[in-house]
C-alpha positions as a LaTeX table, in Angstrom:
\begin{tabular}{lrrr}
\hline
Residue & $x$ (\AA) & $y$ (\AA) & $z$ (\AA) \\
\hline
Met1 & $-37.18$ & $-128.81$ & $-33.55$ \\
Asn2 & $-34.07$ & $-126.39$ & $-33.76$ \\
Pro3 & $-31.33$ & $-126.77$ & $-31.13$ \\
Ile4 & $-31.06$ & $-124.03$ & $-28.41$ \\
Thr5 & $-28.75$ & $-121.35$ & $-29.48$ \\
Glu6 & $-25.62$ & $-120.10$ & $-27.66$ \\
Glu7 & $-27.53$ & $-117.15$ & $-26.58$ \\
Gln8 & $-30.69$ & $-119.12$ & $-25.30$ \\
Asn9 & $-28.10$ & $-121.80$ & $-23.53$ \\
Lys10 & $-27.20$ & $-119.04$ & $-20.82$ \\
Asn11 & $-30.80$ & $-119.08$ & $-19.52$ \\
Val12 & $-30.61$ & $-122.55$ & $-18.82$ \\
Gly13 & $-29.99$ & $-123.39$ & $-15.10$ \\
Ser14 & $-31.10$ & $-119.82$ & $-14.12$ \\
Trp15 & $-34.14$ & $-119.33$ & $-11.86$ \\
Phe16 & $-36.86$ & $-116.75$ & $-12.06$ \\
Leu17 & $-39.21$ & $-115.12$ & $-9.56$ \\
Leu18 & $-42.49$ & $-113.97$ & $-10.62$ \\
Gly19 & $-45.57$ & $-112.36$ & $-9.41$ \\
Gly20 & $-46.50$ & $-111.28$ & $-6.25$ \\
Val21 & $-46.59$ & $-107.44$ & $-5.06$ \\
Gly22 & $-44.98$ & $-105.37$ & $-7.39$ \\
Asn23 & $-45.23$ & $-107.33$ & $-10.47$ \\
Asn24 & $-41.88$ & $-109.08$ & $-10.11$ \\
Cys25 & $-39.91$ & $-110.61$ & $-12.91$ \\
Leu26 & $-36.29$ & $-111.29$ & $-11.16$ \\
Gln27 & $-33.80$ & $-114.00$ & $-12.68$ \\
Tyr28 & $-31.17$ & $-115.50$ & $-10.55$ \\
Leu29 & $-28.36$ & $-116.11$ & $-12.57$ \\
Asp30 & $-24.37$ & $-116.27$ & $-11.87$ \\
Lys31 & $-25.00$ & $-115.92$ & $-7.99$ \\
Asn32 & $-26.51$ & $-112.54$ & $-9.02$ \\
Ile33 & $-30.13$ & $-111.11$ & $-9.09$ \\
His34 & $-31.22$ & $-109.61$ & $-12.11$ \\
His35 & $-34.59$ & $-107.18$ & $-12.41$ \\
Arg36 & $-36.43$ & $-107.78$ & $-15.62$ \\
Ala37 & $-39.41$ & $-106.37$ & $-17.43$ \\
Ser38 & $-42.29$ & $-106.17$ & $-14.96$ \\
Met39 & $-45.52$ & $-108.56$ & $-15.40$ \\
Pro40 & $-48.20$ & $-106.82$ & $-17.07$ \\
Thr41 & $-50.49$ & $-107.43$ & $-14.16$ \\
Glu42 & $-49.72$ & $-107.75$ & $-10.25$ \\
Val43 & $-50.87$ & $-111.46$ & $-9.86$ \\
Ser44 & $-50.14$ & $-114.05$ & $-7.59$ \\
Phe45 & $-51.08$ & $-118.05$ & $-7.05$ \\
Phe46 & $-50.29$ & $-119.01$ & $-10.77$ \\
Pro47 & $-48.32$ & $-121.75$ & $-12.64$ \\
Ala48 & $-45.27$ & $-120.90$ & $-14.88$ \\
Val49 & $-43.87$ & $-122.99$ & $-17.58$ \\
Pro50 & $-40.64$ & $-122.26$ & $-19.22$ \\
Ile51 & $-40.24$ & $-123.43$ & $-22.73$ \\
Arg52 & $-36.72$ & $-124.01$ & $-24.35$ \\
Ala53 & $-35.21$ & $-121.40$ & $-22.48$ \\
Gln54 & $-36.64$ & $-118.79$ & $-24.37$ \\
Met55 & $-40.33$ & $-118.06$ & $-23.31$ \\
Ile56 & $-41.96$ & $-118.46$ & $-19.81$ \\
Tyr57 & $-45.71$ & $-118.91$ & $-20.02$ \\
Cys58 & $-47.77$ & $-117.57$ & $-16.89$ \\
Phe59 & $-51.53$ & $-118.94$ & $-16.50$ \\
Gly60 & $-54.51$ & $-117.11$ & $-14.85$ \\
Gly61 & $-53.91$ & $-116.47$ & $-11.18$ \\
Tyr62 & $-55.34$ & $-113.95$ & $-8.61$ \\
Asp63 & $-55.18$ & $-110.33$ & $-9.35$ \\
Asn64 & $-53.71$ & $-108.51$ & $-5.95$ \\
Val65 & $-55.43$ & $-105.26$ & $-6.97$ \\
Glu66 & $-58.84$ & $-106.19$ & $-7.76$ \\
Lys67 & $-58.82$ & $-109.21$ & $-5.62$ \\
Val68 & $-60.29$ & $-111.63$ & $-8.18$ \\
Gln69 & $-59.25$ & $-114.45$ & $-10.41$ \\
Val70 & $-57.79$ & $-113.89$ & $-13.91$ \\
Lys71 & $-58.19$ & $-115.63$ & $-16.84$ \\
Thr72 & $-55.15$ & $-114.58$ & $-18.85$ \\
Cys73 & $-52.22$ & $-116.09$ & $-20.21$ \\
Asp74 & $-48.91$ & $-113.79$ & $-19.89$ \\
Val75 & $-45.83$ & $-114.62$ & $-21.95$ \\
Tyr76 & $-42.51$ & $-113.49$ & $-21.43$ \\
Asn77 & $-39.88$ & $-113.64$ & $-24.05$ \\
Ile78 & $-36.65$ & $-114.00$ & $-22.18$ \\
Asp79 & $-34.19$ & $-112.85$ & $-24.94$ \\
Lys80 & $-36.19$ & $-109.61$ & $-25.72$ \\
Asp81 & $-36.85$ & $-109.09$ & $-21.68$ \\
Arg82 & $-40.89$ & $-108.05$ & $-22.90$ \\
Trp83 & $-44.27$ & $-109.52$ & $-21.89$ \\
His84 & $-47.09$ & $-109.77$ & $-23.87$ \\
Arg85 & $-50.78$ & $-111.01$ & $-22.80$ \\
Asn86 & $-52.97$ & $-113.63$ & $-24.68$ \\
Glu87 & $-56.46$ & $-114.15$ & $-23.42$ \\
Cys88 & $-57.31$ & $-117.74$ & $-22.51$ \\
\hline
\end{tabular}
């Protein structure tokens, strides 16, 4: 396993606020809130797991627009500030 790079290390200790109304992806870092790329779908009530200060995986949830449960896996690349979707 490769060590965390200096660029990735800056994300260690930061907090992310994800989902809800408005497809939020906000990062709290150095006492500032940074707006990041919006999530692909407006969802809430989902688990999110960070992986090595590089990626955040969000599983399922509740679609706020259609009012249904979703069976998706959204992956956020912190360094590239980009989301992509995988079907679960």
